[in-house]
C-alpha positions, 0 to 999 in steps of 0.5 A: 500500500505504501508503494501505491500511495507514493506513486499514486497511479491512475488505474483504468479497469475498463481500458486495462491501463496504468498511468503514472503521472503523479508528481513523485513519478515525474520527479523520480521515475519517469520523464513524462506520463507513461501508459502501460497497456496490459496486453498478452504477449503472443510472440516470443520477444527477440532477446529470448528467441534463442530459448524458444524451445523451453516455451514449446508445449511438447517440452513442457509436458515431458517427464524430467529426469531425476535430479537433486531436487526431489520430494520424499514423502516420509510417513509418521511411525504409526501411519497405516495405509488407508484408502479413500472413497470414489467421489461421484462425478457428473458427465462433464467431469467424467470426460475431463477425468478421462482426458486428464488421465490419458494426457498425463499417462502420455506425458509420463507424469503418472503410471498405473498403480496397484498399491493399497493406499489411494486418495480420491479425486474431485474437480474444481472449476477454474476462473476461465470456466475449465475444470481442474482435477485435484487429488484429495490428499487429506488422509495422506497429509495427516500422516506425513512428516512435515517439512518445515523449510521456510517460505519467503515472506510476501511483505519482504518481497514487496518491500524490495520492489518499492524503489525499483523502476524496471520489473521482470517476472517469469511464470513456471507452467505446472511448477510443482510438476517440475519436481520429481517424486523420489524413487520408492515414494510414488505409491503414496501419491496413488489416486483412485478413479473409475478407470483404475489406480494411478500414481504420480512420478512428479510432485502433484498439487495438494501434498502438504510438503509441496510448497516447502519442497518447491521453495527449497528448489527455487532457493537453491537455483537462485541462491545468488539472487536471494538478496538482490 
């Protein structure tokens, strides 16, 4: 809020624009009022075209090899394998379920499973109207040893931006799927459907330690930038 108060931009939700024409911006940030149009980039900018391969859909859906950044699911000493029910799904959800399973099998993200511990699945409606399959890992999470690796504090990250003039960000598509499940741990992620049992080879959304494992990987990769 302090950054917005200092720069006091004029926001037009109708036109999707930000106008920085405050006295503070004129003296400290910009030489003249600038309008930033919020438009989606449909083509890869020239400076990044040499890395165009990483933006290809087929590259994003490939199973990554094992690496040091993997998640192990450690169960509590008294944990006993349990299995959840199959939730009732509608025709649209059934169709989405079949498509999701076929897509993830083809990409190598999941594989058939026969283990006695399985979690149910359900669907969540996204803002764009599409359905997203989610595994209800409540039971698994309750018997998982918690990873206490610290997450970054949002307020500290925002403070670092208050005097910046140039901003850059990147988004990791299906970011949790970039982390492999450690060998021998995949059976714990087994989920049940009307089409059978399947287990993940990559870290799915919904695991209690997923945020900590992902933060650990990001901190290791960007170690030299953490204090920038």
